[in-house]
C-alpha positions as CSV (number, residue, x, y, z in Angstrom):
1,M,2.8,33.0,-30.7
2,A,5.1,34.0,-27.8
3,Q,3.9,33.8,-24.2
4,E,3.8,36.9,-22.1
5,P,6.1,36.8,-19.1
6,G,3.1,36.8,-16.7
7,E,1.5,33.8,-18.6
8,A,4.8,31.8,-18.3
9,M,4.9,32.5,-14.6
10,N,1.3,31.4,-14.2
11,V,2.0,28.2,-16.1
12,R,5.1,27.5,-13.9
13,R,3.1,28.3,-10.7
14,S,0.3,25.9,-11.8
15,V,2.8,23.1,-12.5
16,W,4.5,23.7,-9.1
17,V,1.1,23.6,-7.3
18,A,0.0,20.5,-9.1
19,S,3.3,18.8,-8.4
20,T,3.2,19.8,-4.7
21,L,-0.4,18.5,-4.4
22,L,0.5,15.2,-6.1
23,F,3.5,14.7,-3.8
24,A,1.4,15.5,-0.8
25,A,-1.3,13.1,-1.9
26,A,1.3,10.3,-2.4
27,A,2.8,11.0,1.0
28,W,-0.6,11.0,2.7
29,A,-1.6,7.7,1.0
30,Q,1.7,6.1,2.1
31,G,1.0,7.4,5.7
32,V,-2.5,6.0,5.7
33,D,-1.3,2.6,4.4
34,S,1.4,2.5,7.1
35,R,-1.3,2.4,9.7
36,F,-2.1,-1.1,8.5
37,D,1.5,-2.4,8.8
38,S,2.2,-4.3,12.0
39,S,5.5,-4.1,13.8
40,D,5.0,-7.8,14.5
41,P,6.0,-10.1,11.6
42,A,3.6,-12.7,12.9
43,K,0.8,-10.4,11.9
44,S,1.9,-9.9,8.3
45,P,-1.2,-10.1,6.0
46,Q,-2.2,-13.2,4.1
47,T,0.9,-15.2,5.1
48,V,-0.6,-18.2,6.9
49,P,-1.5,-21.2,4.8
50,L,-5.2,-22.3,5.1
51,S,-4.0,-25.6,6.5
52,Q,-2.4,-23.8,9.5
53,I,-4.8,-20.9,10.1
54,E,-6.9,-22.8,12.7
55,A,-3.9,-23.6,14.9
56,R,-2.5,-20.0,14.4
57,I,-5.8,-18.3,15.5
58,N,-6.6,-20.7,18.4
59,G,-3.1,-20.4,19.7
60,D,-3.1,-16.6,19.8
61,A,-3.6,-15.0,23.2
62,A,-5.8,-12.3,21.5
63,A,-8.4,-15.1,20.7
64,D,-9.3,-14.9,24.5
65,G,-9.7,-18.7,24.6
66,I,-12.2,-19.0,21.8
67,V,-11.8,-22.3,19.9
68,L,-12.5,-22.1,16.2
69,S,-12.9,-24.8,13.6
70,I,-11.6,-23.4,10.4
71,K,-11.9,-25.6,7.3
72,A,-11.0,-24.8,3.7
73,T,-12.9,-26.7,1.0
74,D,-13.6,-25.8,-2.6
75,H,-12.2,-22.3,-2.2
76,V,-14.5,-21.7,0.8
77,L,-13.2,-20.9,4.2
78,R,-15.7,-22.1,6.9
79,L,-15.5,-20.8,10.5
80,D,-17.4,-22.5,13.3
81,I,-17.0,-21.4,17.0
82,K,-16.7,-24.6,19.0
83,A,-16.0,-23.2,22.5
84,M,-15.8,-19.9,24.3
85,P,-14.8,-19.2,27.9
86,G,-17.7,-17.8,29.9
87,K,-15.6,-14.7,30.8
88,T,-14.8,-13.9,27.2
89,S,-16.7,-11.0,25.6
90,V,-18.9,-11.8,22.6
91,A,-17.0,-9.0,20.8
92,A,-13.9,-11.3,20.8
93,A,-15.6,-13.4,18.2
94,T,-15.5,-10.5,15.8
95,R,-11.8,-10.1,16.6
96,V,-11.0,-13.7,15.7
97,V,-12.9,-13.3,12.4
98,F,-10.9,-10.2,11.5
99,M,-7.6,-11.9,12.7
100,T,-8.4,-14.8,10.4
101,A,-9.2,-12.5,7.5
102,R,-5.9,-10.7,8.0
103,L,-3.6,-13.7,8.4
104,A,-5.0,-16.4,6.1
105,K,-3.6,-16.8,2.6
106,P,-6.0,-15.5,-0.1
107,D,-6.8,-19.0,-1.4
108,Y,-10.5,-18.7,-0.9
109,T,-13.3,-16.9,-2.7
110,E,-15.6,-16.5,0.3
111,M,-15.8,-16.9,4.0
112,R,-18.7,-18.8,5.5
113,F,-19.9,-18.7,9.2
114,S,-21.2,-22.2,10.0
115,D,-22.6,-24.1,12.9
116,E,-22.3,-27.9,13.0
117,G,-22.0,-28.1,9.2
118,Q,-24.8,-25.6,8.4
119,D,-23.8,-22.4,6.7
120,L,-25.5,-19.4,8.4
121,F,-23.8,-16.4,6.8
122,V,-21.3,-15.6,4.0
123,I,-19.0,-12.8,3.0
124,D,-17.0,-12.5,-0.2
125,G,-13.3,-13.2,0.0
126,P,-12.0,-9.9,-1.4
127,T,-14.1,-7.8,1.0
128,I,-13.2,-9.8,4.2
129,R,-9.6,-9.8,3.2
130,D,-9.6,-6.0,2.8
131,I,-11.2,-5.7,6.2
132,G,-8.6,-8.0,7.7
133,R,-5.8,-6.1,6.1
134,Q,-6.9,-3.0,7.9
135,F,-7.3,-4.8,11.3
136,I,-4.4,-4.8,13.7
137,W,-4.8,-5.9,17.3
138,G,-2.7,-5.0,20.4
139,E,-0.8,-2.1,18.8
140,E,-1.6,1.4,19.8
141,G,-2.3,3.8,16.9
142,K,-2.3,1.0,14.3
143,G,-5.1,-0.3,12.1
144,Q,-8.5,1.0,11.2
145,N,-11.2,2.0,13.7
146,P,-12.9,-1.3,14.6
147,I,-16.4,0.3,14.4
148,H,-15.7,1.3,10.8
149,L,-14.6,-2.2,10.0
150,I,-17.8,-3.6,11.6
151,R,-19.8,-1.3,9.4
152,L,-18.1,-2.7,6.4
153,F,-18.4,-6.2,7.6
154,V,-22.1,-6.0,8.3
155,D,-22.8,-4.2,5.0
156,A,-21.2,-7.0,3.0
157,L,-22.6,-9.9,5.1
158,R,-25.1,-12.1,3.3
159,Y,-27.3,-15.2,4.0
160,P,-26.3,-18.3,2.0
161,D,-29.0,-17.4,-0.6
162,G,-27.3,-14.1,-1.3
163,S,-29.8,-11.8,0.5
164,R,-28.6,-9.1,2.8
165,V,-28.4,-9.7,6.5
166,A,-28.7,-6.0,7.5
167,P,-31.2,-3.5,6.1
168,V,-29.7,-1.1,3.5
169,Y,-27.7,1.5,5.3
170,P,-29.3,4.9,5.5
171,G,-26.1,6.7,4.5
172,S,-25.2,8.6,7.6
173,L,-22.4,7.8,10.0
174,F,-24.8,7.6,13.0
175,G,-27.4,5.6,11.0
176,D,-25.0,3.2,9.5
177,T,-23.3,2.6,12.8
178,S,-26.7,2.0,14.5
179,V,-27.8,-0.5,11.8
180,S,-24.5,-2.4,12.0
181,T,-24.5,-2.5,15.8
182,Q,-28.1,-3.8,15.9
183,T,-27.3,-6.4,13.3
184,M,-24.3,-7.7,15.2
185,V,-26.2,-7.8,18.5
186,N,-29.6,-9.1,17.3
187,V,-28.6,-11.3,14.3
188,F,-24.9,-12.3,13.9
189,N,-24.0,-12.9,17.5
190,P,-27.0,-14.9,18.6
191,Q,-27.3,-16.9,15.3
192,W,-23.6,-17.7,14.9
193,V,-21.4,-16.8,17.9
194,L,-23.8,-18.1,20.6
195,K,-26.0,-20.6,18.7
196,T,-24.5,-23.9,20.0
197,T,-21.2,-22.7,21.3
198,K,-19.9,-24.7,24.3
199,V,-19.1,-22.3,27.2
200,L,-15.9,-23.3,28.9
């Protein structure tokens, strides 16, 4: 059965619209991903061997003088803050966590936050690596909004027994941000960042 001229035109128009939308979506996705690309080759994701990540983070000016112990054993990456200058903001500790997650090679299944050998918190490797991939420091207009990354981080953070650190998010931007902020301020920072950290 032959198509009417108007039907053929509608089919061509639909194909054109679909192709245009597909092209636009692909271009948008590429544009979004480019936000996570650093102009600094030293910030390339997942390029630093685990045996070198401690020196790389501790030697970066963006660490604001924080001294981390980073040990990789049995596919677990353990972070322990050993020292922190008194003038350094507690928020800088989150920065060094996200820097580690961006730079470290993906040879670990989970990241643990420890204090003097005692594991306090844990986050699974794929989640923290994805957060790290989106985190870029010191480059205007690059990377994901840090508040969004903290929401993701807190939502995935667990105690070593697997239980959630934060209450279940209420599902609104304001509510989720409030829960994540309170969890960082009242739980994560005092129990890991400041627990026995030596102030320089």
